[in-house]
C-alpha positions as CSV (number, residue, x, y, z in Angstrom):
1,M,-54.0,-132.5,-71.7
2,K,-53.8,-131.2,-75.3
3,L,-57.1,-130.1,-77.1
4,N,-57.4,-129.2,-80.7
5,E,-59.6,-126.2,-81.2
6,T,-62.2,-124.9,-78.8
7,D,-64.8,-127.3,-80.2
8,K,-62.9,-130.2,-78.7
9,F,-63.0,-128.5,-75.3
10,I,-66.7,-127.7,-75.6
11,N,-67.5,-131.3,-76.7
12,H,-65.3,-132.9,-74.1
13,P,-66.9,-136.3,-73.2
14,Y,-66.9,-135.6,-69.5
15,S,-69.7,-133.0,-69.0
16,K,-68.8,-132.7,-65.3
17,F,-65.3,-131.8,-66.2
18,R,-66.6,-129.0,-68.5
19,K,-68.9,-127.8,-65.7
20,I,-66.1,-127.6,-63.2
21,I,-63.7,-125.8,-65.6
22,W,-66.3,-123.6,-67.2
23,P,-69.5,-123.6,-65.0
24,D,-71.1,-120.5,-66.5
25,Y,-70.3,-121.4,-70.1
26,N,-73.3,-120.9,-72.5
27,L,-73.2,-123.6,-75.1
28,F,-75.2,-121.4,-77.4
29,N,-72.7,-118.5,-77.3
30,N,-69.2,-119.4,-78.4
31,Q,-68.1,-115.8,-77.8
32,D,-67.9,-116.4,-74.0
33,I,-65.2,-119.0,-74.3
34,D,-63.4,-117.2,-77.1
35,N,-63.2,-114.1,-74.9
36,L,-61.6,-116.2,-72.2
37,Y,-59.1,-118.0,-74.4
38,R,-58.4,-115.5,-77.3
39,T,-57.2,-112.3,-75.8
40,D,-54.7,-110.1,-77.5
41,N,-52.8,-109.4,-74.4
42,G,-51.4,-112.8,-73.6
43,Y,-51.9,-116.5,-73.8
44,L,-51.7,-117.8,-70.2
45,K,-54.9,-118.2,-68.2
46,V,-54.8,-119.4,-64.5
47,I,-58.1,-121.1,-63.7
48,K,-59.2,-121.9,-60.1
49,S,-62.1,-124.2,-60.2
50,S,-65.0,-124.4,-57.8
51,M,-63.4,-127.6,-56.5
52,K,-60.3,-125.6,-55.4
53,F,-57.8,-127.1,-57.8
54,V,-55.9,-125.0,-60.3
55,S,-55.3,-125.5,-64.0
56,I,-53.2,-123.3,-66.3
57,V,-54.6,-122.9,-69.8
58,L,-52.1,-122.2,-72.6
59,T,-53.5,-121.1,-75.9
60,M,-51.3,-120.9,-78.9
61,P,-51.4,-117.9,-81.3
62,K,-54.0,-118.5,-84.1
63,E,-51.3,-118.1,-86.8
64,I,-49.4,-121.0,-85.2
65,S,-52.0,-123.4,-84.0
66,D,-55.5,-123.8,-82.6
67,D,-54.2,-126.1,-79.8
68,I,-55.2,-125.5,-76.2
69,L,-53.0,-127.0,-73.5
70,L,-54.3,-127.7,-70.0
71,L,-51.7,-128.1,-67.3
72,G,-53.2,-129.6,-64.2
73,P,-55.0,-130.1,-62.1
74,F,-52.8,-129.2,-59.1
75,L,-53.3,-127.8,-55.7
76,E,-51.6,-124.7,-54.2
77,M,-51.8,-126.0,-50.6
78,Q,-51.7,-129.2,-48.7
79,P,-55.1,-130.8,-48.5
80,T,-56.4,-131.5,-44.9
81,D,-59.5,-133.0,-43.5
82,K,-60.8,-129.5,-42.9
83,F,-60.0,-128.5,-46.4
84,I,-62.0,-131.5,-47.8
85,E,-64.9,-130.9,-45.5
86,T,-65.2,-127.2,-46.6
87,L,-64.8,-128.2,-50.2
88,M,-67.7,-130.8,-50.0
89,K,-69.9,-128.4,-48.1
90,E,-69.5,-125.6,-50.6
91,N,-70.1,-127.9,-53.5
92,N,-73.1,-129.7,-51.9
93,L,-71.3,-133.1,-52.1
94,D,-72.6,-136.2,-50.3
95,E,-70.6,-137.0,-47.1
96,S,-70.2,-140.6,-48.3
97,L,-67.7,-139.3,-50.9
98,H,-65.3,-137.9,-48.3
99,N,-62.7,-140.7,-48.3
100,T,-62.8,-141.0,-52.1
101,I,-62.3,-137.3,-52.6
102,F,-59.6,-137.0,-49.9
103,T,-57.7,-139.9,-51.6
104,Y,-57.9,-138.2,-54.9
105,Y,-56.8,-134.8,-53.6
106,K,-53.9,-136.4,-51.8
107,S,-52.7,-137.7,-55.2
108,L,-52.6,-134.2,-56.8
109,P,-49.3,-132.4,-56.9
110,I,-48.7,-129.3,-54.7
111,V,-47.4,-126.7,-57.1
112,N,-46.6,-123.0,-56.8
113,S,-48.5,-121.5,-59.8
114,I,-46.2,-118.5,-59.9
115,T,-43.2,-120.8,-60.5
116,V,-45.1,-122.6,-63.3
117,I,-46.1,-119.3,-64.9
118,S,-42.6,-117.9,-64.7
119,T,-41.2,-121.0,-66.4
120,L,-43.8,-121.0,-69.1
121,N,-43.2,-117.3,-69.8
122,S,-39.5,-117.9,-70.2
123,I,-40.0,-120.8,-72.6
124,L,-42.7,-119.0,-74.7
125,S,-40.7,-115.8,-74.9
126,S,-37.8,-117.9,-76.4
127,F,-39.9,-119.7,-79.0
128,L,-42.8,-117.4,-79.9
129,I,-42.0,-114.2,-81.8
130,G,-43.9,-111.3,-80.2
131,Y,-45.0,-113.2,-77.2
132,N,-46.3,-110.8,-74.5
133,N,-45.5,-112.1,-71.1
134,S,-46.7,-108.9,-69.2
135,H,-50.3,-110.0,-69.0
136,I,-51.7,-113.0,-67.2
137,C,-55.4,-113.7,-66.9
138,H,-56.7,-115.2,-63.6
139,V,-60.2,-116.7,-63.7
140,N,-61.8,-117.7,-60.4
141,F,-64.7,-120.1,-60.3
142,D,-64.4,-120.4,-56.6
143,E,-67.6,-118.4,-56.2
144,K,-71.0,-118.7,-58.0
145,K,-70.4,-116.0,-60.5
146,L,-67.5,-115.8,-62.9
147,K,-64.7,-113.6,-61.8
148,K,-62.1,-112.6,-64.4
149,I,-59.2,-110.5,-63.1
150,D,-56.4,-109.2,-65.2
151,Y,-53.1,-108.6,-63.6
152,I,-50.8,-106.2,-65.4
153,N,-47.3,-106.9,-64.1
154,R,-44.7,-104.2,-63.8
155,D,-41.2,-104.6,-65.1
156,D,-39.6,-107.6,-63.3
157,S,-36.6,-105.6,-62.2
158,E,-38.8,-103.0,-60.5
159,F,-40.9,-105.7,-58.8
160,N,-37.8,-107.6,-57.6
161,N,-36.1,-104.5,-56.3
162,E,-39.2,-103.6,-54.3
163,Y,-39.6,-107.2,-53.1
164,Y,-36.1,-107.6,-51.9
165,K,-36.1,-104.2,-50.3
166,K,-39.0,-105.2,-48.1
167,Y,-37.4,-108.7,-47.6
168,R,-34.2,-107.2,-46.3
169,E,-36.0,-104.7,-44.2
170,Y,-38.2,-107.2,-42.4
171,L,-35.3,-109.6,-41.8
172,S,-33.2,-106.8,-40.4
173,N,-35.9,-105.6,-38.1
174,I,-36.6,-109.2,-36.9
175,S,-32.9,-109.6,-36.2
176,N,-32.6,-106.3,-34.3
177,C,-35.6,-107.1,-32.2
178,V,-34.4,-110.7,-31.4
179,S,-31.0,-109.5,-30.4
180,I,-32.5,-107.4,-27.6
181,G,-35.3,-109.8,-26.8
182,K,-38.3,-107.7,-28.0
183,F,-40.7,-110.5,-28.9
184,D,-43.9,-108.5,-29.5
185,E,-42.2,-106.2,-31.9
186,A,-40.3,-109.0,-33.7
187,K,-43.6,-110.9,-34.0
188,E,-45.2,-108.1,-36.0
189,Y,-42.2,-108.0,-38.4
190,L,-42.3,-111.8,-38.7
191,K,-46.0,-111.6,-39.8
192,L,-45.1,-109.2,-42.5
193,Y,-42.2,-111.5,-43.6
194,I,-44.5,-114.5,-43.8
195,Q,-47.0,-112.6,-45.8
196,L,-44.4,-111.3,-48.2
197,T,-42.6,-114.6,-48.8
198,G,-45.7,-116.9,-48.9
199,F,-44.1,-118.9,-46.1
200,F,-47.0,-121.4,-45.9
201,K,-49.0,-120.8,-49.1
202,E,-48.8,-123.2,-52.0
203,H,-46.2,-125.4,-50.4
204,S,-45.9,-129.0,-49.3
205,I,-44.9,-130.0,-45.7
206,D,-41.3,-130.6,-47.0
207,Q,-41.2,-127.1,-48.4
208,I,-42.6,-125.6,-45.2
209,K,-40.0,-127.4,-43.2
210,H,-37.3,-126.0,-45.5
211,N,-38.7,-122.5,-44.8
212,L,-38.6,-123.2,-41.0
213,Y,-35.0,-124.5,-41.2
214,T,-34.1,-121.3,-43.0
215,L,-35.8,-119.1,-40.4
216,N,-34.0,-121.1,-37.6
217,S,-30.6,-120.4,-39.3
218,R,-31.3,-116.7,-39.7
219,L,-32.3,-116.3,-36.0
220,E,-29.3,-118.2,-34.9
221,S,-27.1,-115.9,-37.0
222,S,-28.7,-112.9,-35.4
223,L,-27.8,-114.0,-31.8
224,L,-24.3,-115.2,-32.8
225,K,-23.5,-111.5,-33.4
226,T,-24.4,-110.6,-29.8
227,S,-22.6,-111.1,-26.5
228,I,-24.7,-114.3,-25.8
229,P,-22.4,-117.4,-25.5
230,G,-22.3,-119.1,-28.9
231,S,-22.7,-122.5,-27.3
232,H,-26.2,-121.5,-25.9
233,V,-27.3,-120.2,-29.3
234,Y,-26.1,-123.4,-31.0
235,L,-27.9,-125.7,-28.5
236,L,-31.2,-123.9,-29.1
237,Y,-30.6,-124.0,-32.9
238,K,-30.1,-127.8,-32.8
239,K,-33.1,-128.4,-30.5
240,I,-35.3,-126.5,-32.9
241,E,-33.8,-128.3,-35.9
242,V,-34.7,-131.7,-34.3
243,Q,-38.2,-130.4,-33.5
244,I,-38.8,-129.3,-37.1
245,K,-37.5,-132.6,-38.5
246,N,-39.7,-134.8,-36.3
247,E,-42.9,-132.8,-36.7
248,Q,-45.4,-134.0,-39.4
249,N,-48.6,-132.2,-38.4
250,L,-49.3,-129.2,-40.7
251,A,-51.3,-127.3,-38.0
252,T,-48.3,-127.6,-35.6
253,L,-45.8,-126.5,-38.3
254,E,-47.9,-123.4,-39.0
255,K,-47.5,-122.3,-35.4
256,L,-43.8,-123.0,-35.2
257,P,-42.4,-119.7,-36.6
258,Y,-43.7,-117.7,-33.7
259,K,-42.7,-120.4,-31.1
260,I,-39.2,-120.4,-32.6
261,L,-39.0,-116.6,-32.5
262,K,-40.1,-116.5,-28.9
263,K,-37.4,-119.1,-27.9
264,Y,-34.7,-116.9,-29.4
265,C,-36.1,-113.8,-27.8
266,L,-36.2,-115.5,-24.4
267,L,-32.6,-116.7,-24.9
268,S,-31.6,-113.2,-25.7
269,T,-33.4,-111.8,-22.7
270,N,-32.0,-114.5,-20.3
271,Y,-28.4,-114.7,-21.5
272,N,-27.4,-111.3,-22.7
273,L,-24.6,-110.7,-20.3
274,Q,-24.8,-107.0,-20.5
275,S,-28.2,-107.1,-18.8
276,Y,-26.9,-109.2,-15.8
277,S,-25.6,-108.0,-12.5
278,L,-21.9,-108.3,-11.9
279,T,-22.5,-111.3,-9.5
280,V,-24.4,-113.3,-12.1
281,R,-22.0,-112.4,-14.9
282,N,-19.1,-113.7,-12.8
283,A,-21.0,-116.9,-12.1
284,I,-21.7,-117.5,-15.8
285,E,-18.1,-116.8,-16.8
286,Y,-16.7,-119.1,-14.1
287,I,-19.0,-121.9,-15.1
288,N,-18.1,-121.5,-18.8
289,L,-14.4,-121.5,-18.1
290,N,-14.5,-124.5,-15.8
291,L,-16.9,-127.1,-17.3
292,N,-14.3,-129.9,-16.9
293,M,-14.2,-129.2,-13.1
294,E,-16.6,-130.1,-10.4
295,L,-19.4,-127.5,-10.5
296,S,-22.2,-126.9,-8.1
297,L,-24.0,-124.1,-6.3
298,S,-21.8,-124.7,-3.3
299,N,-18.4,-124.4,-5.0
300,V,-19.4,-121.6,-7.3
301,S,-20.6,-119.6,-4.3
302,E,-17.4,-120.3,-2.5
303,V,-15.2,-119.1,-5.4
304,L,-17.3,-115.9,-5.8
305,D,-17.4,-115.4,-2.0
306,K,-21.2,-115.2,-2.0
307,N,-23.9,-116.7,0.2
308,P,-25.3,-119.8,-1.6
309,S,-28.9,-118.8,-1.0
310,F,-28.3,-115.3,-2.2
311,L,-26.5,-116.5,-5.4
312,S,-29.2,-119.1,-6.1
313,N,-32.0,-116.6,-5.9
314,Q,-30.2,-113.9,-7.8
315,F,-29.2,-116.3,-10.6
316,K,-32.7,-117.7,-11.0
317,K,-34.2,-114.2,-10.9
318,E,-31.9,-112.9,-13.7
319,T,-31.6,-116.0,-16.0
320,G,-34.8,-117.8,-15.3
321,K,-32.8,-121.0,-14.5
322,T,-31.2,-122.5,-11.5
323,I,-27.4,-122.7,-11.4
324,T,-27.7,-126.5,-11.6
325,K,-29.8,-126.4,-14.7
326,Y,-27.5,-123.8,-16.3
327,I,-24.4,-126.0,-15.6
328,Q,-26.2,-129.1,-17.2
329,E,-27.3,-127.3,-20.3
330,T,-23.9,-125.6,-20.8
331,R,-22.1,-128.9,-20.5
332,I,-24.4,-130.5,-23.1
333,E,-23.9,-127.5,-25.4
334,K,-20.1,-128.1,-25.2
335,A,-20.7,-131.8,-25.8
336,I,-22.7,-131.0,-29.0
337,N,-19.8,-128.9,-30.2
338,L,-17.3,-131.7,-29.6
339,L,-19.6,-134.3,-31.2
340,T,-19.7,-132.3,-34.4
341,T,-16.2,-130.9,-34.6
342,T,-14.0,-133.7,-33.2
343,E,-13.5,-137.5,-33.4
344,L,-13.3,-137.9,-29.6
345,S,-15.2,-140.9,-28.2
346,I,-18.4,-140.2,-26.3
347,Q,-16.7,-141.3,-23.1
348,E,-13.9,-138.8,-23.7
349,I,-16.4,-136.0,-24.5
350,S,-18.3,-136.8,-21.3
351,E,-15.2,-136.5,-19.2
352,T,-14.1,-133.3,-21.1
353,V,-17.4,-131.6,-20.1
354,G,-17.0,-132.7,-16.5
355,I,-19.3,-135.7,-16.3
356,H,-17.5,-138.8,-15.4
357,D,-20.5,-141.1,-15.4
358,L,-21.2,-142.1,-19.0
359,S,-24.6,-143.5,-18.2
360,W,-25.7,-140.2,-16.5
361,F,-24.1,-138.2,-19.4
362,S,-26.2,-140.1,-22.0
363,K,-29.4,-139.8,-20.0
364,L,-28.9,-136.0,-19.5
365,F,-28.0,-135.5,-23.2
366,K,-31.2,-137.3,-24.3
367,N,-33.3,-135.3,-21.8
368,I,-32.1,-132.0,-23.2
369,V,-31.5,-132.7,-26.9
370,G,-34.1,-135.4,-27.5
371,V,-31.7,-138.1,-28.8
372,S,-28.7,-140.0,-27.4
373,P,-25.2,-138.7,-28.1
374,S,-24.5,-141.6,-30.6
375,Q,-27.8,-141.0,-32.4
376,Y,-27.0,-137.3,-32.6
377,R,-23.6,-137.8,-34.1
378,A,-24.9,-140.4,-36.6
379,T,-27.7,-138.2,-37.9
380,E,-26.0,-134.8,-37.7
381,F,-25.5,-134.6,-41.4
382,Y,-28.7,-136.4,-42.5
């Protein structure tokens, strides 16, 4: 919205709109609004209303124009039922308005205000001589009394250097902890990473999913540098990718980073061959090298010259899985690799990984991955 002169804003026909944007404004004292809009330090004002939406006010220098531009309203987070309920309670709104308000708020764009401000600063710096982009005024009407907070930004290069230093530090620490299976320690660094990057703040569900895909890729990369079989890492990566894609609940998505982290830490703990006994390492290596052969507890025990009961107990104790389960998952991991890197038919892939019953192979694949082999191949590059 473009307004000419502050009088047009003061005399805006929608009194409720004025009340929301400027609830403490004194109609008999124009100095209040002039102090808000006409500061010497800059021209951008970020206004958060008592109704939780955000508008950015852009005032032109007096020597150029008396125009006031209002960009918005927009939200900085996805509206939920809980969000609307809190909003209505804080503003003493009648419950009968819930559906109407929720419908309206769902129509508002979800925008990162920092991105908008950065873009505006770049544009204004190019077109307005002497424009000072080092000062942004944030005005918060989220509480009863006016809060005006001035943020004096440091030099961008200094800020970016500090930001990326912490960014790399947190990711490095997360990677190191995951590679040795230290979940509790990795979790603390993940919390810091989420706070630093605004993982969930001011983003739509699609953006949150993008952040989760990125986290999944980083954790996969961390384990691919270890002695853990790459096929195991890849299977976990793909299972998590499918889970992220299919999830639409915001509350569930917000819990996923820690669940994803825990799965990678468990994989590291369970499959890091350096931590296994010689017996279990030999069993894993034999299975990995002979997927196309008949594999069972009986014949693996025979090859290793171990008592089946002893091998079964030892394998489960160290890996957390039975030999049968391990064989099945390893075969499906190999199948996934062949589905994405070759043009072999599903029948040929099934036989290559040692499963000669196509129906059983398809059922096992779907149980482990969540979709059939043909569906997986078709949607791999969605």
